[in-house]
N, CA, C and O atoms as CSV, one atom per row, in Angstrom:
chain,resi,resn,atom,element,x,y,z
A,1,PHE,N,N,3.912,14.205,22.500
A,1,PHE,CA,C,4.305,13.542,21.173
A,1,PHE,C,C,3.621,14.361,19.932
A,1,PHE,O,O,2.457,14.756,19.867
A,2,THR,N,N,4.499,14.483,19.119
A,2,THR,CA,C,4.188,14.882,17.897
A,2,THR,C,C,4.724,13.660,16.400
A,2,THR,O,O,5.716,12.974,16.155
A,3,VAL,N,N,3.412,13.947,15.730
A,3,VAL,CA,C,4.301,13.332,14.337
A,3,VAL,C,C,4.685,14.187,13.125
A,3,VAL,O,O,3.871,14.943,12.594
A,4,PRO,N,N,5.918,14.051,12.713
A,4,PRO,CA,C,6.443,15.107,11.983
A,4,PRO,C,C,5.706,15.124,10.896
A,4,PRO,O,O,5.184,14.068,10.540
A,5,PHE,N,N,5.538,16.130,10.263
A,5,PHE,CA,C,4.507,16.866,9.174
A,5,PHE,C,C,5.351,16.404,7.901
A,5,PHE,O,O,6.506,16.672,7.570
A,6,GLY,N,N,4.450,15.678,7.353
A,6,GLY,CA,C,5.113,15.324,5.861
A,6,GLY,C,C,6.753,14.420,5.808
A,6,GLY,O,O,7.708,14.530,5.038
A,7,LYS,N,N,6.531,13.620,6.886
A,7,LYS,CA,C,7.724,12.503,7.080
A,7,LYS,C,C,6.895,10.956,7.573
A,7,LYS,O,O,6.482,10.595,8.675
A,8,ALA,N,N,6.879,10.252,6.170
A,8,ALA,CA,C,6.213,8.559,6.368
A,8,ALA,C,C,7.261,8.086,7.495
A,8,ALA,O,O,8.315,8.641,7.809
A,9,SER,N,N,6.603,6.734,8.098
A,9,SER,CA,C,7.264,6.191,8.985
A,9,SER,C,C,7.032,4.668,8.446
A,9,SER,O,O,5.981,4.330,7.899
A,10,ILE,N,N,8.223,3.716,8.681
A,10,ILE,CA,C,7.923,2.237,8.645
A,10,ILE,C,C,7.597,1.513,9.640
A,10,ILE,O,O,8.285,1.232,10.621
A,11,LEU,N,N,6.413,1.165,9.366
A,11,LEU,CA,C,5.660,0.387,10.738
A,11,LEU,C,C,6.179,-0.875,10.789
A,11,LEU,O,O,6.065,-1.471,11.861
A,12,ARG,N,N,6.891,-1.588,9.597
A,12,ARG,CA,C,7.429,-2.809,9.097
A,12,ARG,C,C,8.510,-2.987,8.613
A,12,ARG,O,O,8.520,-3.048,7.383
A,13,GLU,N,N,9.512,-3.103,9.159
A,13,GLU,CA,C,10.423,-3.543,7.965
A,13,GLU,C,C,10.465,-4.900,6.930
A,13,GLU,O,O,10.112,-5.971,7.424
A,14,GLY,N,N,10.877,-4.872,5.546
A,14,GLY,CA,C,10.077,-6.218,4.815
A,14,GLY,C,C,11.717,-5.903,3.854
A,14,GLY,O,O,12.499,-4.994,4.134
A,15,LYS,N,N,11.866,-6.696,2.967
A,15,LYS,CA,C,12.748,-7.233,1.753
A,15,LYS,C,C,12.382,-7.715,0.891
A,15,LYS,O,O,13.317,-8.063,0.170
A,16,ASP,N,N,11.036,-8.071,0.344
A,16,ASP,CA,C,10.292,-8.814,-0.518
A,16,ASP,C,C,9.414,-7.478,-1.599
A,16,ASP,O,O,9.410,-7.454,-2.829
A,17,VAL,N,N,8.853,-6.644,-0.809
A,17,VAL,CA,C,7.540,-6.295,-1.105
A,17,VAL,C,C,7.834,-5.000,-0.393
A,17,VAL,O,O,8.586,-5.063,0.580
A,18,THR,N,N,7.277,-3.694,-0.795
A,18,THR,CA,C,6.775,-2.160,-0.214
A,18,THR,C,C,4.930,-2.353,-0.391
A,18,THR,O,O,4.339,-2.552,-1.452
A,19,ILE,N,N,4.408,-2.242,0.773
A,19,ILE,CA,C,3.517,-2.132,0.788
A,19,ILE,C,C,3.039,-0.307,1.639
A,19,ILE,O,O,3.171,-0.047,2.835
A,20,VAL,N,N,2.515,0.629,0.579
A,20,VAL,CA,C,2.495,1.721,1.052
A,20,VAL,C,C,0.723,2.251,1.752
A,20,VAL,O,O,-0.287,1.953,1.115
A,21,SER,N,N,0.662,2.840,2.764
A,21,SER,CA,C,-0.870,3.266,2.934
A,21,SER,C,C,-0.894,4.724,4.009
A,21,SER,O,O,0.061,5.454,4.275
A,22,PHE,N,N,-1.856,4.798,4.333
A,22,PHE,CA,C,-2.384,5.504,5.262
A,22,PHE,C,C,-3.799,5.212,6.033
A,22,PHE,O,O,-4.591,4.417,5.526
A,23,GLY,N,N,-4.170,6.017,7.541
A,23,GLY,CA,C,-5.073,6.068,7.890
A,23,GLY,C,C,-5.514,4.079,8.207
A,23,GLY,O,O,-4.834,3.066,8.366
A,24,ILE,N,N,-6.565,4.302,8.174
A,24,ILE,CA,C,-7.139,2.597,8.437
A,24,ILE,C,C,-6.437,1.446,7.763
A,24,ILE,O,O,-6.220,0.298,8.150
A,25,GLY,N,N,-6.121,2.122,6.565
A,25,GLY,CA,C,-5.119,1.053,5.628
A,25,GLY,C,C,-4.053,0.435,5.918
A,25,GLY,O,O,-3.724,-0.697,5.565
A,26,CYS,N,N,-3.376,1.330,6.707
A,26,CYS,CA,C,-2.392,0.521,7.782
A,26,CYS,C,C,-2.452,-0.540,8.066
A,26,CYS,O,O,-1.838,-1.519,7.641
A,27,ALA,N,N,-3.289,-0.424,8.902
A,27,ALA,CA,C,-3.979,-1.657,9.784
A,27,ALA,C,C,-4.152,-2.974,9.410
A,27,ALA,O,O,-3.655,-3.974,9.927
A,28,HIS,N,N,-5.338,-2.841,7.915
A,28,HIS,CA,C,-5.193,-3.932,6.891
A,28,HIS,C,C,-3.984,-3.997,6.314
A,28,HIS,O,O,-3.687,-5.182,6.162
A,29,ALA,N,N,-3.134,-3.259,5.917
A,29,ALA,CA,C,-1.611,-3.341,5.745
A,29,ALA,C,C,-0.906,-4.453,6.368
A,29,ALA,O,O,-0.469,-5.407,5.725
A,30,LEU,N,N,-0.807,-4.324,7.557
A,30,LEU,CA,C,-0.024,-4.899,8.962
A,30,LEU,C,C,-0.771,-6.139,9.008
A,30,LEU,O,O,-0.213,-7.160,8.606
A,31,LEU,N,N,-2.251,-6.198,9.551
A,31,LEU,CA,C,-2.788,-7.615,9.189
A,31,LEU,C,C,-2.231,-8.680,7.605
A,31,LEU,O,O,-2.141,-9.904,7.515
A,32,ALA,N,N,-2.005,-7.818,6.762
A,32,ALA,CA,C,-1.545,-8.706,5.407
A,32,ALA,C,C,-0.342,-9.096,5.476
A,32,ALA,O,O,0.021,-10.151,4.954
A,33,ALA,N,N,0.419,-8.340,6.100
A,33,ALA,CA,C,1.685,-8.946,6.550
A,33,ALA,C,C,2.069,-9.734,7.245
A,33,ALA,O,O,3.182,-10.176,6.962
A,34,ASP,N,N,1.595,-10.121,8.080
A,34,ASP,CA,C,1.333,-11.118,8.808
A,34,ASP,C,C,1.169,-12.281,8.524
A,34,ASP,O,O,1.824,-13.237,8.938
A,35,ALA,N,N,-0.124,-12.285,7.465
A,35,ALA,CA,C,-0.396,-13.348,6.543
A,35,ALA,C,C,0.760,-13.648,5.709
A,35,ALA,O,O,1.180,-14.805,5.742
A,36,LEU,N,N,1.388,-12.728,4.911
A,36,LEU,CA,C,2.198,-12.864,4.115
A,36,LEU,C,C,3.729,-13.621,4.340
A,36,LEU,O,O,4.358,-14.310,3.536
A,37,ALA,N,N,4.111,-13.191,5.863
A,37,ALA,CA,C,5.016,-13.456,6.056
A,37,ALA,C,C,5.282,-15.237,6.868
A,37,ALA,O,O,6.342,-15.790,7.158
A,38,ARG,N,N,4.008,-15.669,7.015
A,38,ARG,CA,C,3.559,-17.286,7.042
A,38,ARG,C,C,3.759,-17.516,6.337
A,38,ARG,O,O,4.531,-18.456,6.526
A,39,ASP,N,N,3.583,-17.274,4.719
A,39,ASP,CA,C,3.829,-17.916,3.275
A,39,ASP,C,C,5.585,-17.553,2.988
A,39,ASP,O,O,6.040,-17.980,1.927
A,40,GLY,N,N,6.411,-16.884,3.800
A,40,GLY,CA,C,7.459,-16.416,3.429
A,40,GLY,C,C,7.936,-15.508,2.869
A,40,GLY,O,O,9.110,-15.369,2.525
A,41,ILE,N,N,6.395,-14.282,2.623
A,41,ILE,CA,C,6.860,-13.006,1.898
A,41,ILE,C,C,7.306,-12.050,2.701
A,41,ILE,O,O,6.337,-11.638,3.339
A,42,SER,N,N,8.247,-11.500,2.992
A,42,SER,CA,C,8.829,-10.178,4.124
A,42,SER,C,C,8.162,-8.931,3.244
A,42,SER,O,O,8.616,-8.556,2.163
A,43,ALA,N,N,7.160,-8.437,3.815
A,43,ALA,CA,C,6.748,-6.743,4.070
A,43,ALA,C,C,7.156,-5.901,4.240
A,43,ALA,O,O,7.557,-5.930,5.404
A,44,GLU,N,N,7.415,-4.821,3.713
A,44,GLU,CA,C,7.459,-3.535,3.952
A,44,GLU,C,C,6.201,-3.193,4.194
A,44,GLU,O,O,5.218,-3.484,3.513
A,45,VAL,N,N,6.266,-2.224,5.719
A,45,VAL,CA,C,4.716,-1.233,5.659
A,45,VAL,C,C,5.197,-0.012,5.751
A,45,VAL,O,O,5.889,0.320,6.713
A,46,VAL,N,N,4.805,1.050,4.480
A,46,VAL,CA,C,5.083,2.163,5.066
A,46,VAL,C,C,3.752,2.691,5.067
A,46,VAL,O,O,2.795,2.423,4.340
A,47,ASN,N,N,3.928,3.876,6.477
A,47,ASN,CA,C,2.171,4.380,6.738
A,47,ASN,C,C,2.841,6.105,6.264
A,47,ASN,O,O,3.641,6.764,6.929
A,48,LEU,N,N,2.346,6.409,5.225
A,48,LEU,CA,C,2.210,8.260,4.718
A,48,LEU,C,C,2.413,9.005,5.932
A,48,LEU,O,O,3.505,9.380,6.359
A,49,ARG,N,N,1.358,9.180,6.426
A,49,ARG,CA,C,1.289,9.729,7.599
A,49,ARG,C,C,0.545,11.312,7.237
A,49,ARG,O,O,-0.383,11.772,7.901
A,50,THR,N,N,0.991,11.802,6.394
A,50,THR,CA,C,0.133,13.168,5.509
A,50,THR,C,C,0.893,12.785,4.443
A,50,THR,O,O,1.935,12.149,4.287
A,51,LEU,N,N,-0.327,13.634,3.382
A,51,LEU,CA,C,-0.730,13.112,2.272
A,51,LEU,C,C,-0.158,14.351,1.301
A,51,LEU,O,O,0.270,14.035,0.191
A,52,ARG,N,N,-0.145,15.930,1.756
A,52,ARG,CA,C,0.108,16.515,1.338
A,52,ARG,C,C,1.101,17.653,2.299
A,52,ARG,O,O,0.411,18.499,2.867
A,53,PRO,N,N,2.175,17.736,2.473
A,53,PRO,CA,C,3.176,16.894,1.590
A,53,PRO,C,C,3.172,15.295,1.561
A,53,PRO,O,O,2.913,14.741,2.629
A,54,ILE,N,N,3.395,14.614,0.599
A,54,ILE,CA,C,3.873,13.242,0.631
A,54,ILE,C,C,5.470,12.741,0.748
A,54,ILE,O,O,6.335,13.166,-0.018
A,55,ASP,N,N,5.658,12.054,1.511
A,55,ASP,CA,C,7.240,11.694,1.704
A,55,ASP,C,C,7.930,11.119,0.613
A,55,ASP,O,O,8.640,10.182,0.977
A,56,TYR,N,N,7.969,11.352,-0.587
A,56,TYR,CA,C,8.586,10.915,-1.938
A,56,TYR,C,C,9.583,10.167,-1.524
A,56,TYR,O,O,9.737,9.180,-2.244
A,57,ASP,N,N,10.507,10.266,-0.427
A,57,ASP,CA,C,11.966,9.720,-0.500
A,57,ASP,C,C,11.735,8.512,0.458
A,57,ASP,O,O,12.421,7.498,0.331
A,58,THR,N,N,10.858,8.606,1.329
A,58,THR,CA,C,10.841,7.340,2.147
A,58,THR,C,C,10.092,6.200,1.411
A,58,THR,O,O,10.499,5.042,1.503
A,59,VAL,N,N,8.848,6.569,0.582
A,59,VAL,CA,C,8.347,5.385,-0.399
A,59,VAL,C,C,9.327,4.933,-1.521
A,59,VAL,O,O,9.349,3.754,-1.874
A,60,LEU,N,N,10.159,5.896,-2.094
A,60,LEU,CA,C,11.404,5.428,-3.197
A,60,LEU,C,C,12.077,4.748,-2.301
A,60,LEU,O,O,12.267,3.620,-2.755
A,61,ALA,N,N,12.452,4.844,-1.443
A,61,ALA,CA,C,13.949,4.214,-0.768
A,61,ALA,C,C,13.467,3.251,-0.527
A,61,ALA,O,O,14.138,2.258,-0.806
A,62,SER,N,N,12.000,3.009,0.141
A,62,SER,CA,C,11.951,1.363,0.320
A,62,SER,C,C,11.373,0.844,-1.019
A,62,SER,O,O,11.218,-0.374,-0.932
A,63,VAL,N,N,11.089,1.209,-1.930
A,63,VAL,CA,C,10.592,0.596,-3.417
A,63,VAL,C,C,11.852,0.134,-4.108
A,63,VAL,O,O,11.842,-0.885,-4.799
A,64,MET,N,N,12.982,0.893,-3.929
A,64,MET,CA,C,14.197,0.526,-4.410
A,64,MET,C,C,15.042,-0.205,-3.699
A,64,MET,O,O,16.149,-0.581,-4.083
A,65,LYS,N,N,14.363,-0.498,-2.279
A,65,LYS,CA,C,15.077,-1.793,-1.568
A,65,LYS,C,C,14.196,-2.983,-2.165
A,65,LYS,O,O,14.718,-3.982,-2.661
A,66,THR,N,N,13.329,-2.863,-2.109
A,66,THR,CA,C,12.377,-4.649,-2.375
A,66,THR,C,C,12.009,-4.955,-3.682
A,66,THR,O,O,11.566,-6.011,-4.134
A,67,ASN,N,N,12.313,-3.605,-4.383
A,67,ASN,CA,C,12.122,-3.807,-6.421
A,67,ASN,C,C,10.160,-3.949,-6.232
A,67,ASN,O,O,9.785,-4.787,-7.053
A,68,ARG,N,N,9.243,-3.517,-5.617
A,68,ARG,CA,C,7.748,-4.138,-5.610
A,68,ARG,C,C,7.237,-3.395,-5.031
A,68,ARG,O,O,7.826,-2.871,-4.085
A,69,CYS,N,N,5.891,-3.030,-5.368
A,69,CYS,CA,C,5.048,-2.168,-4.712
A,69,CYS,C,C,3.462,-2.246,-4.592
A,69,CYS,O,O,2.806,-2.420,-5.619
A,70,VAL,N,N,2.979,-2.148,-3.644
A,70,VAL,CA,C,1.218,-2.179,-3.380
A,70,VAL,C,C,0.835,-1.407,-3.001
A,70,VAL,O,O,1.637,-1.111,-2.115
A,71,THR,N,N,-0.155,-0.505,-2.984
A,71,THR,CA,C,-0.440,0.489,-2.322
A,71,THR,C,C,-1.975,0.081,-2.032
A,71,THR,O,O,-2.742,-0.558,-2.751
A,72,VAL,N,N,-2.239,0.790,-0.431
A,72,VAL,CA,C,-3.499,0.349,-0.124
A,72,VAL,C,C,-4.112,1.320,0.477
A,72,VAL,O,O,-3.515,1.943,1.355
A,73,GLU,N,N,-5.959,1.771,-0.017
A,73,GLU,CA,C,-6.242,2.730,0.337
A,73,GLU,C,C,-7.859,2.187,0.554
A,73,GLU,O,O,-8.413,1.163,0.155
A,74,GLU,N,N,-8.399,3.439,1.435
A,74,GLU,CA,C,-10.245,2.584,1.140
A,74,GLU,C,C,-11.037,3.535,0.194
A,74,GLU,O,O,-12.238,3.299,0.061
A,75,GLY,N,N,-10.560,4.452,-0.392
A,75,GLY,CA,C,-10.891,5.191,-1.812
A,75,GLY,C,C,-11.024,4.553,-2.958
A,75,GLY,O,O,-10.737,3.402,-3.286
A,76,PHE,N,N,-11.561,5.562,-3.607
A,76,PHE,CA,C,-11.954,5.014,-5.222
A,76,PHE,C,C,-10.870,4.570,-6.065
A,76,PHE,O,O,-9.696,4.839,-5.811
A,77,PRO,N,N,-11.198,3.974,-6.947
A,77,PRO,CA,C,-9.545,3.633,-7.738
A,77,PRO,C,C,-9.262,4.585,-8.352
A,77,PRO,O,O,-8.053,4.763,-8.500
A,78,VAL,N,N,-10.454,5.867,-9.133
A,78,VAL,CA,C,-9.874,6.256,-9.959
A,78,VAL,C,C,-9.490,7.649,-9.367
A,78,VAL,O,O,-10.397,8.195,-8.739
A,79,GLY,N,N,-8.341,8.300,-9.454
A,79,GLY,CA,C,-8.300,9.858,-8.836
A,79,GLY,C,C,-7.681,9.482,-7.799
A,79,GLY,O,O,-7.664,10.354,-6.931
A,80,SER,N,N,-6.813,7.893,-7.351
A,80,SER,CA,C,-6.712,7.670,-6.148
A,80,SER,C,C,-4.881,8.156,-5.383
A,80,SER,O,O,-3.861,8.224,-6.068
A,81,ILE,N,N,-4.969,8.455,-3.653
A,81,ILE,CA,C,-3.642,8.500,-3.796
A,81,ILE,C,C,-2.571,7.736,-4.386
A,81,ILE,O,O,-1.444,8.123,-4.696
A,82,GLY,N,N,-3.426,5.854,-4.564
A,82,GLY,CA,C,-2.592,4.923,-5.037
A,82,GLY,C,C,-1.949,5.090,-6.250
A,82,GLY,O,O,-0.770,4.931,-6.567
A,83,ASP,N,N,-3.287,5.568,-7.106
A,83,ASP,CA,C,-2.800,6.045,-8.691
A,83,ASP,C,C,-1.709,7.071,-8.745
A,83,ASP,O,O,-0.845,6.983,-9.617
A,84,HIS,N,N,-1.698,8.244,-7.675
A,84,HIS,CA,C,-0.792,9.057,-8.017
A,84,HIS,C,C,0.705,8.501,-7.512
A,84,HIS,O,O,1.754,9.010,-7.910
A,85,LEU,N,N,0.646,7.427,-6.614
A,85,LEU,CA,C,2.040,7.174,-5.916
A,85,LEU,C,C,2.693,6.011,-7.287
A,85,LEU,O,O,3.892,5.843,-7.508
A,86,ALA,N,N,1.783,5.473,-7.898
A,86,ALA,CA,C,1.915,4.131,-8.945
A,86,ALA,C,C,2.946,4.912,-9.650
A,86,ALA,O,O,4.159,4.716,-9.719
A,87,SER,N,N,2.034,6.062,-10.283
A,87,SER,CA,C,2.619,7.120,-11.416
A,87,SER,C,C,4.226,7.496,-10.886
A,87,SER,O,O,5.285,7.127,-11.394
A,88,THR,N,N,4.017,8.318,-9.745
A,88,THR,CA,C,5.494,8.771,-9.454
A,88,THR,C,C,6.339,7.577,-9.352
A,88,THR,O,O,7.449,7.829,-9.819
A,89,ILE,N,N,6.256,6.536,-8.978
A,89,ILE,CA,C,7.186,5.519,-8.358
A,89,ILE,C,C,7.799,4.860,-10.072
A,89,ILE,O,O,8.919,4.493,-10.429
A,90,MET,N,N,6.433,4.946,-10.837
A,90,MET,CA,C,7.073,4.551,-12.250
A,90,MET,C,C,8.072,5.612,-12.645
A,90,MET,O,O,9.192,5.388,-13.103
A,91,GLN,N,N,7.577,6.698,-12.431
A,91,GLN,CA,C,8.567,7.636,-13.194
A,91,GLN,C,C,9.803,7.931,-12.577
A,91,GLN,O,O,10.709,8.440,-13.238
A,92,ARG,N,N,9.978,7.578,-10.992
A,92,ARG,CA,C,11.380,8.075,-10.518
A,92,ARG,C,C,11.712,6.592,-10.280
A,92,ARG,O,O,12.778,6.694,-9.673
A,93,ALA,N,N,11.423,5.108,-10.398
A,93,ALA,CA,C,12.415,4.263,-10.156
A,93,ALA,C,C,12.059,3.149,-10.789
A,93,ALA,O,O,12.254,2.011,-10.362
A,94,PHE,N,N,11.340,3.549,-12.193
A,94,PHE,CA,C,11.161,2.132,-12.937
A,94,PHE,C,C,12.447,1.224,-13.311
A,94,PHE,O,O,12.104,0.159,-13.823
A,95,ASP,N,N,13.579,1.356,-13.204
A,95,ASP,CA,C,14.346,0.616,-13.195
A,95,ASP,C,C,14.641,-0.183,-12.205
A,95,ASP,O,O,15.538,-1.023,-12.282
A,96,HIS,N,N,14.123,-0.050,-11.474
A,96,HIS,CA,C,14.304,-0.638,-10.397
A,96,HIS,C,C,13.026,-1.914,-9.885
A,96,HIS,O,O,13.181,-2.833,-9.081
A,97,LEU,N,N,11.866,-1.571,-10.632
A,97,LEU,CA,C,11.051,-2.375,-10.359
A,97,LEU,C,C,11.058,-4.031,-11.312
A,97,LEU,O,O,11.295,-4.315,-12.486
A,98,ASP,N,N,10.802,-4.559,-10.512
A,98,ASP,CA,C,10.677,-5.854,-10.796
A,98,ASP,C,C,8.893,-6.137,-11.378
A,98,ASP,O,O,8.663,-6.791,-12.395
A,99,ALA,N,N,8.074,-5.677,-10.743
A,99,ALA,CA,C,6.841,-5.805,-11.239
A,99,ALA,C,C,6.339,-4.742,-11.132
A,99,ALA,O,O,6.691,-4.062,-10.168
A,100,PRO,N,N,5.282,-4.171,-12.120
A,100,PRO,CA,C,4.089,-3.097,-11.940
A,100,PRO,C,C,3.721,-2.759,-10.339
A,100,PRO,O,O,3.583,-3.619,-9.469
A,101,VAL,N,N,3.603,-1.398,-10.159
A,101,VAL,CA,C,2.833,-1.147,-9.013
A,101,VAL,C,C,1.712,-1.351,-8.935
A,101,VAL,O,O,1.061,-0.690,-9.744
A,102,VAL,N,N,0.912,-2.252,-8.050
A,102,VAL,CA,C,-0.590,-2.495,-8.119
A,102,VAL,C,C,-1.509,-1.348,-6.947
A,102,VAL,O,O,-1.037,-1.086,-5.841
A,103,THR,N,N,-2.364,-0.978,-7.257
A,103,THR,CA,C,-3.034,0.067,-6.464
A,103,THR,C,C,-4.169,-1.253,-5.833
A,103,THR,O,O,-4.751,-2.018,-6.602
A,104,CYS,N,N,-4.319,-1.310,-4.300
A,104,CYS,CA,C,-5.812,-1.548,-3.710
A,104,CYS,C,C,-6.497,-0.668,-2.980
A,104,CYS,O,O,-6.185,-0.011,-1.987
A,105,THR,N,N,-7.850,-0.778,-3.853
A,105,THR,CA,C,-8.645,0.345,-3.169
A,105,THR,C,C,-10.176,-0.054,-2.517
A,105,THR,O,O,-10.144,-0.961,-1.686
A,106,GLY,N,N,-10.866,0.255,-2.673
A,106,GLY,CA,C,-12.134,0.186,-2.332
A,106,GLY,C,C,-12.821,0.106,-3.842
A,106,GLY,O,O,-12.554,0.641,-4.918
A,107,LYS,N,N,-13.636,-0.641,-3.479
A,107,LYS,CA,C,-14.664,-0.611,-4.776
A,107,LYS,C,C,-15.194,0.240,-5.502
A,107,LYS,O,O,-15.537,1.254,-4.893
A,108,ASP,N,N,-15.396,0.224,-6.568
A,108,ASP,CA,C,-15.592,1.479,-7.448
A,108,ASP,C,C,-17.404,1.657,-7.223
A,108,ASP,O,O,-18.047,2.005,-8.213
A,109,VAL,N,N,-18.160,1.395,-5.872
A,109,VAL,CA,C,-19.258,1.319,-6.190
A,109,VAL,C,C,-19.636,2.839,-4.841
A,109,VAL,O,O,-18.878,3.332,-4.004
A,110,PRO,N,N,-20.902,3.123,-5.130
A,110,PRO,CA,C,-21.443,4.393,-3.818
A,110,PRO,C,C,-21.467,3.445,-2.709
A,110,PRO,O,O,-21.835,2.270,-2.732
A,111,MET,N,N,-20.871,4.361,-1.415
A,111,MET,CA,C,-20.260,3.412,-0.304
A,111,MET,C,C,-21.773,3.303,0.042
A,111,MET,O,O,-22.515,4.285,0.064
A,112,PRO,N,N,-22.067,2.364,0.239
A,112,PRO,CA,C,-23.478,1.502,1.064
A,112,PRO,C,C,-23.237,2.416,2.797
A,112,PRO,O,O,-22.163,2.727,3.313
A,113,TYR,N,N,-24.766,2.664,3.385
A,113,TYR,CA,C,-24.973,2.997,4.503
A,113,TYR,C,C,-25.103,1.549,5.427
A,113,TYR,O,O,-24.651,1.657,6.567
A,114,ALA,N,N,-25.543,0.513,5.142
A,114,ALA,CA,C,-25.168,-0.345,5.810
A,114,ALA,C,C,-24.567,-1.180,6.019
A,114,ALA,O,O,-24.280,-1.931,5.086
A,115,ALA,N,N,-24.063,-1.466,7.418
A,115,ALA,CA,C,-22.710,-1.643,7.853
A,115,ALA,C,C,-22.535,-3.170,7.243
A,115,ALA,O,O,-21.350,-3.414,7.018
A,116,ASN,N,N,-23.381,-4.190,6.941
A,116,ASN,CA,C,-23.413,-4.886,6.807
A,116,ASN,C,C,-23.190,-5.429,5.025
A,116,ASN,O,O,-22.931,-6.516,4.508
A,117,LEU,N,N,-23.447,-4.038,4.491
A,117,LEU,CA,C,-22.979,-3.689,2.866
A,117,LEU,C,C,-21.519,-3.079,2.490
A,117,LEU,O,O,-20.972,-3.041,1.388
A,118,GLU,N,N,-21.079,-2.634,3.703
A,118,GLU,CA,C,-20.014,-1.430,3.818
A,118,GLU,C,C,-18.634,-2.364,3.806
A,118,GLU,O,O,-17.575,-1.865,3.427
A,119,LYS,N,N,-18.706,-3.621,4.202
A,119,LYS,CA,C,-17.928,-4.392,4.298
A,119,LYS,C,C,-17.217,-4.539,3.372
A,119,LYS,O,O,-15.987,-4.510,3.377
A,120,PHE,N,N,-18.228,-4.784,2.108
A,120,PHE,CA,C,-17.673,-5.689,0.879
A,120,PHE,C,C,-17.735,-4.394,0.157
A,120,PHE,O,O,-17.416,-4.696,-0.993
A,121,ALA,N,N,-17.931,-3.332,0.190
A,121,ALA,CA,C,-16.815,-2.042,-0.483
A,121,ALA,C,C,-15.759,-1.558,-0.223
A,121,ALA,O,O,-15.101,-0.725,-0.845
A,122,LEU,N,N,-15.504,-2.241,1.020
A,122,LEU,CA,C,-14.152,-1.684,1.672
A,122,LEU,C,C,-12.545,-3.136,1.336
A,122,LEU,O,O,-12.422,-4.360,1.289
A,123,ILE,N,N,-11.833,-2.110,1.217
A,123,ILE,CA,C,-10.681,-3.314,1.306
A,123,ILE,C,C,-10.497,-3.781,2.119
A,123,ILE,O,O,-10.808,-3.205,3.161
A,124,THR,N,N,-9.679,-5.548,2.219
A,124,THR,CA,C,-9.664,-6.399,2.705
A,124,THR,C,C,-8.112,-6.757,3.183
A,124,THR,O,O,-7.488,-6.668,2.126
A,125,PRO,N,N,-7.370,-7.038,3.999
A,125,PRO,CA,C,-6.284,-8.007,4.393
A,125,PRO,C,C,-5.958,-8.820,3.208
A,125,PRO,O,O,-4.947,-8.659,2.525
A,126,ALA,N,N,-7.237,-10.051,2.925
A,126,ALA,CA,C,-6.966,-10.925,1.722
A,126,ALA,C,C,-6.730,-10.507,0.449
A,126,ALA,O,O,-6.032,-11.250,-0.241
A,127,GLU,N,N,-7.214,-9.320,-0.118
A,127,GLU,CA,C,-7.197,-8.852,-0.869
A,127,GLU,C,C,-6.053,-8.015,-1.512
A,127,GLU,O,O,-5.836,-7.732,-2.690
A,128,ILE,N,N,-5.420,-7.724,-0.415
A,128,ILE,CA,C,-3.772,-7.523,-0.114
A,128,ILE,C,C,-2.891,-8.316,-0.122
A,128,ILE,O,O,-1.771,-7.987,-0.513
A,129,VAL,N,N,-3.104,-9.274,0.206
A,129,VAL,CA,C,-2.197,-10.799,0.563
A,129,VAL,C,C,-2.242,-10.987,-1.575
A,129,VAL,O,O,-1.210,-11.078,-2.241
A,130,THR,N,N,-3.321,-10.994,-2.031
A,130,THR,CA,C,-3.496,-11.839,-3.384
A,130,THR,C,C,-2.621,-10.516,-4.435
A,130,THR,O,O,-1.965,-10.657,-5.467
A,131,ALA,N,N,-2.959,-9.280,-3.649
A,131,ALA,CA,C,-2.322,-7.982,-4.916
A,131,ALA,C,C,-0.824,-8.811,-4.809
A,131,ALA,O,O,-0.315,-9.423,-5.748
A,132,VAL,N,N,-0.370,-8.708,-3.732
A,132,VAL,CA,C,1.058,-8.908,-3.452
A,132,VAL,C,C,1.604,-10.155,-3.482
A,132,VAL,O,O,2.818,-10.290,-3.332
A,133,LYS,N,N,0.727,-11.284,-3.691
A,133,LYS,CA,C,1.544,-12.514,-4.406
A,133,LYS,C,C,1.518,-12.122,-5.628
A,133,LYS,O,O,2.617,-12.144,-6.183
A,134,SER,N,N,0.675,-11.783,-6.220
A,134,SER,CA,C,0.381,-11.163,-7.645
A,134,SER,C,C,2.298,-10.410,-8.074
A,134,SER,O,O,3.182,-11.062,-8.629
A,135,VAL,N,N,2.391,-9.287,-7.706
A,135,VAL,CA,C,3.573,-8.752,-7.508
A,135,VAL,C,C,4.978,-9.238,-7.253
A,135,VAL,O,O,6.104,-8.846,-7.563
A,136,CYS,N,N,4.372,-10.444,-6.432
A,136,CYS,CA,C,5.845,-11.244,-5.905
A,136,CYS,C,C,5.783,-12.589,-6.922
A,136,CYS,O,O,6.409,-13.612,-6.649
A,137,TYR,N,N,5.022,-12.470,-8.022
A,137,TYR,CA,C,4.713,-14.222,-8.873
A,137,TYR,C,C,4.517,-14.978,-8.283
A,137,TYR,O,O,5.210,-15.947,-8.593
A,138,ARG,N,N,3.671,-15.218,-7.213
A,138,ARG,CA,C,3.642,-16.348,-6.307
A,138,ARG,C,C,2.000,-16.670,-6.074
A,138,ARG,O,O,1.651,-17.594,-5.339
């Protein structure tokens, strides 16, 4: 079994919003998608799998289908992969967007060493749900 290099995968099909992530962020995105489904929002979850190269074709095709996008990652908000994706999506698919791209990231703080504090610095499925509802105007 090999992962195709430079090829993203669709972890969950959806029609209302695209959630793009990688690594552990995909697990959070899938949990958020389950919660959103209970609220009647169908989220498509895209796993980038590789960051260099990024599979822009899969990401853009999904965004053009759903017309909305939220990026998810545990990194810092400034200079993040999500920032880069948001910029690329708005440059290449602006006319397809019904809302601005929203980036969900870890908090802009030094990463704590204590496990009880670390959980407050990282992204949560609840924060993803809030971001998705904002781009869906709900």
